[in-house]
C-alpha positions as CSV (number, residue, x, y, z in Angstrom):
1,M,-18.7,-7.5,-35.8
2,V,-20.7,-8.3,-32.7
3,D,-22.7,-5.2,-31.4
4,N,-22.8,-4.5,-27.8
5,A,-26.5,-5.7,-27.9
6,E,-25.2,-9.5,-28.3
7,K,-22.5,-9.4,-26.2
8,F,-22.5,-11.7,-23.4
9,D,-22.3,-10.1,-20.4
10,W,-20.1,-12.6,-18.1
11,D,-19.9,-10.8,-15.4
12,A,-23.7,-10.0,-14.5
13,R,-24.2,-14.2,-15.5
14,E,-21.3,-15.1,-13.0
15,I,-22.8,-13.0,-9.9
16,E,-26.5,-14.3,-10.9
17,R,-24.5,-17.6,-9.9
18,E,-23.3,-16.8,-7.0
19,E,-26.3,-15.3,-5.5
20,L,-28.1,-18.2,-6.8
21,E,-25.6,-20.6,-5.2
22,R,-26.0,-18.1,-1.4
23,E,-29.8,-18.3,-1.9
24,T,-29.1,-22.3,-2.3
25,E,-27.1,-22.5,0.7
26,D,-29.2,-20.3,2.8
27,R,-32.5,-22.6,2.0
28,L,-30.0,-25.9,3.1
29,R,-29.1,-24.2,6.1
30,E,-32.7,-23.2,7.2
31,R,-33.9,-26.5,6.0
32,R,-30.9,-27.9,7.9
33,N,-32.1,-26.1,10.9
34,D,-35.6,-26.7,10.7
35,L,-35.2,-30.8,10.9
36,E,-33.0,-30.3,13.4
37,T,-35.1,-28.6,15.6
38,V,-38.2,-31.0,15.1
39,L,-35.6,-34.0,15.6
40,S,-34.2,-32.1,18.9
41,T,-37.0,-33.5,21.0
42,E,-38.7,-36.4,21.3
43,Q,-41.8,-36.0,20.3
44,G,-40.7,-34.4,17.1
45,R,-38.6,-37.6,16.2
46,R,-41.7,-39.4,17.2
47,F,-43.9,-37.6,15.0
48,V,-41.7,-38.0,12.2
49,W,-41.7,-41.6,12.2
50,S,-44.9,-42.0,12.4
51,L,-45.0,-39.8,8.9
52,M,-42.6,-42.1,7.4
53,S,-44.3,-45.0,8.7
54,E,-47.8,-44.2,7.5
55,S,-46.1,-43.4,4.1
56,G,-45.2,-46.7,3.7
57,V,-41.9,-46.5,3.6
58,F,-40.9,-49.4,5.9
59,C,-43.4,-51.5,3.9
60,S,-44.4,-53.1,0.7
61,T,-46.7,-51.3,-1.2
62,Y,-48.3,-54.3,-3.2
63,N,-51.4,-55.4,-1.8
64,P,-53.1,-58.5,-3.8
65,K,-56.4,-57.5,-2.1
66,A,-56.6,-54.8,-4.0
67,S,-59.6,-53.9,-6.6
68,D,-56.9,-52.6,-8.9
69,V,-53.7,-53.8,-7.7
70,S,-51.7,-51.0,-10.1
71,I,-53.8,-48.4,-9.6
72,D,-53.4,-49.3,-5.7
73,M,-49.8,-49.3,-6.2
74,A,-49.3,-46.6,-8.0
75,F,-51.2,-44.4,-5.4
76,A,-48.8,-46.3,-2.3
77,E,-45.7,-45.5,-4.1
78,G,-46.3,-42.1,-4.8
79,R,-47.1,-41.4,-1.0
80,K,-44.3,-43.6,-0.3
81,Q,-42.1,-40.7,-2.4
82,V,-43.0,-38.5,0.0
83,G,-41.8,-40.6,3.2
84,Y,-38.5,-41.2,0.9
85,R,-37.9,-37.7,0.5
86,L,-38.0,-37.0,4.6
87,L,-36.0,-39.9,5.2
88,E,-33.5,-39.0,2.5
89,E,-33.0,-35.6,3.9
90,I,-32.9,-36.8,7.0
91,Q,-29.8,-39.5,6.5
92,A,-28.3,-36.7,4.2
93,L,-28.6,-33.4,7.1
94,C,-28.5,-34.8,10.5
95,P,-28.1,-39.3,10.4
96,H,-27.1,-39.0,14.1
97,K,-31.1,-38.1,14.2
98,F,-32.6,-41.3,12.4
99,L,-30.2,-43.2,14.3
100,L,-31.8,-42.2,17.7
101,M,-35.1,-41.9,16.9
102,Q,-34.9,-45.5,15.2
103,Q,-33.2,-46.7,18.6
104,E,-36.2,-44.9,20.5
105,M,-38.8,-46.9,18.2
106,I,-37.1,-50.0,19.1
107,K,-37.0,-49.5,23.0
108,K,-40.8,-48.6,22.3
109,W,-41.4,-52.1,20.7
110,Q,-39.8,-53.8,22.8
111,K,-41.7,-52.3,25.8
112,A,-45.3,-53.5,24.2
């Protein structure tokens, strides 16, 4: 026999799950809006591209001239993960902005 204190409240758990789901959707919507806002201007896209570039997303982390290659690579890979996360979010939430950003950078490089 199960006393009332030991009963699992399925209704309460379902309400908690629904609230968590709504909060997650709200955070995702907010993140998408933030990213869309930043990437809606040429200056914002240029800034985001520079962050990804500085994080090392577009290059190798191997540096044969480093005094301790393994430590240097570990640090570079950690920095690179930040850039990968940003790139992943852009491609998931607003991929059309990534393509525009990329096209703008190609044009800039061609002028240089």
